[in-house]
C-alpha positions in Angstrom: 18.4 14.3 20.1 18.4 14.1 16.5 15.9 11.7 14.6 16.0 11.2 10.9 12.7 9.5 9.0 13.3 7.6 6.0 11.3 6.6 3.1 12.7 4.1 1.1 13.0 4.5 -2.5 10.5 3.3 -4.6 9.7 4.8 -8.5 5.9 5.1 -7.8 5.8 7.4 -5.3 3.3 7.9 -2.7 2.9 9.9 0.5 5.0 8.5 3.6 2.0 8.6 5.9 3.2 6.0 8.1 6.2 8.4 8.9 4.1 11.2 9.1 2.2 9.3 11.8 5.0 9.1 13.3 6.5 11.9 13.6 3.8 14.0 14.8 3.6 11.4 17.7 7.1 11.9 18.6 7.0 15.5 18.6 3.6 15.4 20.3 5.1 13.0 23.3 8.8 14.3 23.1 8.0 18.5 22.3 11.4 20.0 22.2 13.3 17.3 23.0 13.6 15.6 19.9 14.8 17.4 16.3 13.0 15.1 13.3 14.5 15.2 9.9 12.9 13.8 6.6 14.1 11.9 3.3 12.0 10.0 0.9 14.3 8.2 -1.9 12.3 9.1 -4.9 12.4 12.7 -4.2 16.0 13.4 -2.2 19.2 12.0 -3.8 21.5 9.7 -1.7 24.6 12.1 -1.2 21.7 14.0 0.0 20.0 11.8 2.3 23.9 10.6 3.7 25.2 13.9 4.2 22.2 15.2 5.9 21.5 12.3 8.2 25.3 11.5 8.8 25.0 13.1 12.6 21.5 12.0 13.4 21.5 9.7 16.7 18.9 7.8 15.3 17.4 6.8 12.0 14.6 5.0 10.8 13.7 3.6 7.9 10.4 2.6 6.3 10.6 -0.2 3.8 8.5 -2.5 1.3 10.2 -5.5 -0.1 11.3 -3.3 -2.8 12.5 -0.5 -1.2 14.8 -2.8 1.3 17.4 -3.4 -0.4 17.7 0.9 -0.6 17.3 1.3 2.7 20.0 -1.1 3.5 23.0 0.8 1.4 22.1 4.0 2.7 22.7 2.5 6.3 26.0 1.1 5.4 27.2 4.3 3.7 26.0 6.0 7.1 27.1 3.1 9.5 30.3 4.0 7.6 30.5 7.6 8.2 29.5 7.3 11.6 29.6 4.0 13.5 27.6 5.4 16.3 24.1 5.9 14.5 21.6 3.4 15.4 19.7 2.2 12.8 16.1 1.2 13.0 14.0 -0.5 10.3 10.5 -1.1 10.1 7.3 -1.4 8.0 5.8 -4.0 6.0 9.3 -5.9 5.4 10.7 -5.7 8.4 7.1 -7.3 10.3 6.7 -10.0 7.5 10.9 -11.2 8.1 12.1 -9.3 11.0 14.8 -12.2 12.1 16.3 -12.2 8.4 16.4 -8.1 8.6 17.6 -7.9 11.7 20.6 -10.2 10.5 21.9 -7.3 8.3 25.4 -5.7 9.6 24.5 -2.1 9.5 20.7 -2.2 11.3 20.8 -2.1 14.8 16.6 -2.6 15.5 13.7 -4.3 13.8 10.1 -2.7 14.2 7.2 -5.1 14.0 3.8 -3.7 13.5 2.9 -0.5 14.1 5.5 2.4 14.9 4.2 4.9 16.9 4.8 3.2 20.2 7.6 1.1 19.2 9.6 4.3 17.7 8.7 6.3 21.4 10.4 3.8 22.9 13.4 3.2 21.0 13.8 7.2 21.3 13.3 6.3 25.0 16.1 3.7 25.4 15.4 0.4 24.1 17.3 -1.5 22.4 15.9 -4.9 21.9 16.9 -6.3 18.7 12.9 -6.6 17.7 10.3 -4.2 19.2 6.9 -5.0 18.8 4.7 -1.9 18.6 1.6 -1.8 20.0 -1.8 -0.9 18.4 -2.7 2.9 18.4 -6.1 4.1 18.8 -6.8 7.5 16.6 -7.9 9.3 19.6 -4.0 8.8 21.0 -2.5 10.1 17.9 -2.3 13.5 16.6 -2.9 14.4 12.5 0.1 13.3 10.2 2.4 16.2 10.0 2.2 16.7 6.2 4.8 19.1 6.8 7.5 16.9 7.9 6.8 14.7 5.2 7.3 17.7 2.5 3.9 16.1 1.4 3.5 18.8 -1.8 6.1 17.3 -3.9 3.7 14.3 -4.2 0.9 16.5 -4.5 3.0 18.0 -7.6 3.8 14.6 -8.7 -0.3 14.0 -8.7 -0.6 17.2 -10.9 2.2 15.9 -13.3 0.6 12.3 -13.8 -3.0 13.8 -13.2 -3.3 16.6 -13.4 -4.9 16.9 -10.4 -3.9 18.1 -6.6 -4.5 14.2 -5.0 -3.2 13.4 -1.8 -4.4 10.9 0.9 -5.8 10.0 4.5 -5.7 7.2 6.6 -9.5 5.7 8.2 -8.8 2.9 9.3 -5.8 0.3 10.2 -6.1 -3.6 9.7 -8.0 -5.4 7.5 -10.7 -8.2 8.2 -10.3 -10.2 4.7 -7.5 -12.8 4.6 -6.3 -12.4 0.9 -3.6 -15.4 0.5 -1.4 -12.4 -1.8 -1.6 -9.4 0.6 0.5 -8.8 3.4 -2.2 -7.0 5.3 -4.5 -10.8 3.9 -3.4 -13.8 5.8 -0.7 -13.8 7.8 -1.6 -10.1 8.9 2.4 -9.0 9.0 1.4 -5.9 11.0 -0.7 -7.8 13.9 1.2 -11.4 14.1 -0.6 -11.8 17.3 -3.6 -12.3 15.5 -3.4 -16.0 13.5 -5.3 -17.1 10.7 -8.5 -18.2 12.1 -8.8 -15.0 14.6 -11.3 -12.2 14.1 -9.1 -9.2 14.0 -10.7 -6.0 15.1 -10.7 -2.9 13.0 -9.5 0.2 14.5 -11.6 2.7 12.7 -11.3 6.3 13.2 -13.6 8.8 14.5 -15.9 10.6 11.3 -15.7 14.0 12.9 -11.6 14.0 13.3 -11.5 12.7 9.5 -13.4 14.4 7.6 -11.7 18.0 10.2 -8.6 16.6 8.8 -9.7 16.3 5.2 -11.1 19.8 5.3 -8.0 21.5 6.8 -6.1 19.6 4.3 -8.1 20.3 1.8 -7.5 24.1 2.3 -4.0 23.9 2.9 -2.8 22.0 -0.2 -5.8 23.1 -2.9 -6.9 19.2 -3.2 -8.9 18.6 -6.5 -9.0 14.9 -4.7 -8.1 12.9 -1.8 -7.3 9.2 -1.9 -7.2 6.6 1.0 -4.6 4.6 1.9 -6.8 2.0 3.4 -6.1 -1.4 1.6 -10.2 -1.9 2.0 -12.0 1.5 2.7 -15.5 -0.5 3.0 -14.8 -3.0 5.5 -17.5 -1.6 7.7 -20.7 -0.5 5.9 -22.3 1.7 8.7 -18.7 3.5 8.7 -18.9 4.5 5.2 -22.3 5.3 5.0 -22.0 7.5 8.4 -18.9 9.2 6.5 -20.8 9.5 3.0 -23.9 11.3 5.1 -22.1 13.5 7.5 -19.7 14.5 4.4 -23.1 16.0 2.6 -24.0 17.5 5.6 -20.9 19.5 6.2 -20.8 20.2 2.2 -17.3 19.2 1.7 -17.5 18.8 -2.2 -13.4 17.7 -2.4 -14.7 14.8 -4.3 -13.0 11.4 -3.1 -11.4 8.0 -4.6 -11.2 4.9 -2.2 -10.3 0.9 -3.0 -13.4 -0.6 -2.6 -14.5 -4.4 -1.5 -17.4 -5.2 -4.3 -18.7 -8.0 -2.0 -19.8 -5.1 0.3 -21.5 -2.6 -2.3 -24.8 -2.4 -1.4 -27.6 -0.2 -4.0 -27.6 2.9 -0.6 -23.9 2.3 -0.6 -23.3 3.2 -4.0 -25.6 6.3 -4.1 -24.7 7.6 -0.9 -21.0 7.5 -2.3 -22.2 9.4 -5.6 -23.7 11.9 -3.6 -21.1 12.3 -1.2 -18.5 13.2 -4.4 -17.1 9.9 -4.5 -15.4 10.5 -8.1 -14.1 6.6 -8.3 -13.4 3.4 -6.9 -10.4 1.1 -7.7 -12.0 -2.6 -7.3 -9.9 -5.5 -6.8 -11.8 -8.2 -9.2 -8.6 -10.3 -8.6 -10.2 -13.5 -10.9 -13.1 -14.7 -13.0 -12.6 -18.5 -11.8 -14.7 -19.7 -9.1 -12.1 -21.6 -8.6 -9.3 -19.1 -8.2 -10.9 -16.7 -6.3 -11.8 -19.8 -3.5 -7.9 -20.1 -3.8 -7.6 -16.5 -3.4 -9.5 -16.1 0.1 -11.1 -12.9 -0.5 -14.4 -14.0 0.1 -15.9 -12.7 -3.3 -17.7 -15.0 -6.0 -18.2 -13.8 -9.6 -21.8 -13.1 -8.6 -21.0 -10.8 -5.4 -18.4 -9.3 -8.2 -21.1 -8.2 -10.7 -23.4 -6.7 -8.6 -20.8 -4.9 -6.8 -20.0 -3.4 -9.9 -23.1 -3.0 -11.1 -24.5 -0.9 -8.4 -21.5 1.3 -8.4 -21.3 1.8 -12.6 -25.8 2.2 -12.0 -24.9 5.2 -9.3 -22.5 7.2 -12.1 -19.1 6.1 -10.7 -15.8 5.5 -12.6 -15.1 2.2 -12.1 -11.3 0.8 -12.6 -10.8 -3.3 -11.7 -7.5 -4.8 -11.6 -6.7 -8.4 -11.8 -4.3 -10.8 -10.5 -2.7 -13.6 -13.2 -0.4 -16.1 -11.3 -2.3 -17.7 -8.3 -0.8 -21.7 -7.4 -3.5 -23.6 -9.5 -4.3 -21.1 -12.1 -4.7 -22.5 -15.6 -5.1 -21.1 -19.5 -8.6 -21.7 -18.8 -9.4 -19.8 -15.5 -7.5 -17.0 -17.0 -9.9 -17.3 -20.0 -12.9 -17.1 -17.1 -10.9 -13.9 -16.5 -10.5 -11.9 -19.7 -14.7 -13.0 -19.8 -15.7 -11.4 -16.8 -13.8 -8.3 -18.0 -15.1 -7.9 -20.9 -18.6 -8.1 -18.9 -17.6 -5.7 -16.2 -16.7 -3.3 -18.7 -14.7 -1.4 -16.4 -13.7 1.7 -17.1 -10.2 1.3 -16.4 -8.1 -2.3 -16.1 -5.1 -3.1 -14.2 -3.5 -6.7 -14.4 -0.9 -8.1 -12.7 1.6 -11.1 -11.4 1.3 -12.9 -8.6 4.5 -11.3 -6.4 5.7 -13.8 -3.3 6.7 -11.0 -0.7 7.9 -12.0 2.1 5.0 -12.3 4.4 2.8 -14.1 2.0 1.4 -17.6 1.9 3.4 -17.4 -1.1 6.7 -16.6 0.1 9.4 -19.5 0.2 13.0 -18.3 1.7 14.4 -21.6 0.1 13.2 -20.6 -3.4 12.5 -16.7 -2.9 15.7 -15.6 -0.4 17.8 -14.6 -3.4 15.6 -13.0 -5.6 16.6 -9.1 -6.4 13.6 -7.3 -4.6 14.6 -3.6 -6.1 13.8 -4.5 -9.2 10.7 -7.2 -8.7 6.7 -6.2 -7.5 3.5 -7.6 -8.9 3.6 -6.0 -12.8 6.6 -7.9 -13.4 9.3 -10.6 -12.1 11.2 -13.4 -13.9 10.5 -16.1 -11.6 6.9 -16.6 -10.5 4.7 -19.4 -12.2 2.2 -21.9 -11.5 1.3 -25.5 -10.9 0.4 -25.2 -14.6 1.5 -22.2 -15.9 5.7 -20.9 -16.4 6.6 -17.6 -16.0 6.8 -16.7 -20.0 3.0 -18.1 -20.5 2.1 -15.7 -17.3 3.6 -12.7 -19.3 1.9 -13.8 -22.8 -1.4 -13.6 -20.9 -0.8 -10.2 -19.3 1.2 -8.6 -22.6 -1.9 -10.1 -23.7 -4.8 -8.4 -21.9 -2.9 -5.2 -21.5 -3.1 -5.0 -25.0 -7.2 -6.0 -25.6 -7.7 -3.3 -23.0 -5.2 -0.7 -24.2 -7.8 1.5 -24.4 -8.4 1.8 -21.0 -5.5 0.7 -19.5 -4.4 1.6 -15.9 -1.3 4.0 -16.0 0.9 1.7 -14.3 0.8 -0.9 -17.5 0.4 1.8 -19.8 3.8 3.8 -18.7 5.6 -0.4 -18.7 4.3 -1.3 -22.1 5.3 1.7 -23.2 9.1 1.1 -21.8 8.5 -2.1 -22.9 9.9 -3.5 -19.1 12.0 -6.2 -20.3 9.5 -7.8 -21.8 11.0 -9.1 -25.0 13.6 -10.4 -22.9 10.9 -12.0 -20.6 8.9 -13.7 -23.5 12.0 -15.0 -24.8 13.2 -17.1 -21.8 
C-alpha cells in the first residue's frame, strides 16, 4: 500500500513534525507493508506533488486553516486523475470544523485530534467519515521520522533567514491554559472530549528520551540552536527543572529557544534555563490592559508578566515579546496600556498581531466568517476583524504605529510584511 503524507502550504515554513510522528508510527506498526512518501507545499510545486502522489492508495493532508484551501485544491486534482485515491485531512482545521471539512466533494475522511492511532486505523480499513484519534503516550511512539519529512530543507531555511542551523522538538502534548483566541486553548479542538471546565492532562515526554533525540538530531544536522513546537513549554515547573539539570549533567551544550508562560517563570527556573543554555525565550504578553488579560483567559496579570520577564532578563536570556490587538472589548485606552507595558518591559524583540478568529476559537462565527479567504488571512493581518469599539482600519493603524515605534526591535514576521506593505495602504483606506 502506498501512502502519501502532505503538509499544507503556508509561506512561513516549519518542520512537519506531526506527519513525521505519524510516518514513523506507521512504519513501526506496519513494517514493510506500506510505502510512505511525503511532500510539503512550500517546497514542492503542485505539479510534482500531483504527479508523484496520483498513484497512492491513501493521501493524507495535515492542515491549519490558512493551508486548507491548498489541500482541497490538490485533493481535487488528484481525484480527477485517480478517483480511487482515498483522501484524508487532519490537523487543526479538520479538528476544529470536521463536519464542514467532510462536506468537500474531494475529501473522504477527516481526523480529529492526534493522528497516529487514527491513521493506523484508516490504513487497516476504517472508513468512518470522521475518525477520532486516541491520545498516544510518547512511550509508545518512535522519534519523528525526520528523513521522511526532509528536515534538512527547513534547516536550510533557518540558515537563510537567521544564519543558524535550527530545528524543533516536541516535549509534550496538550496545553492547560484556556486562551480564547487559541485552538489549543478554550475549546481544545485536538481534544474535544475535554470541556471548558475540565482539567486536561498533559502528556509529558520522558526527559532522558527527549535529550537522547536532541543529541542524535544535533549531531546529524549539525544544529546551532533548537526550538520547541510546544505552544507553552514551561507548563510544568518540575519537568522544566529536570530538563535543565539533566541537559547540564549530560553536557549537551547546544542552545535552545522555548515559548514560555510569564506567570510560571520563577527565579530558580530562569537561572537554570540560562545555565542549561537557553539562549532566548518567546513570551506571549498579549496585552497591557488588566481588563483584556482577563478576557483572554490566559491566567496572566500585568504584575506576573513584569515579574516573569524581569527574572528572564536578570538571568541574561533574550526575551521576545508578542502582543495581540483586537480582543472583543478592546478600546484605544486598552491599546495605550499595551504600548505602555511594551515600553516598560524593554524586550529584545517585539511582535504585534491582530486577532484572527480561526475556526475552533471562541471568536469564530460560521455565519460571519464562513466565507473568509483563509488562504490570505492570518494573525498578522486581515481586512474584516474589529472589536466592539475599534474598526478593522483602526486596528491596522494601531498595528502600523506600534511596528514603527518598536521598529529597531521588531520581529522578522512584522518586518517582512512591513517591507512588502502587506497591502497596508489599501487596508487603511478602507
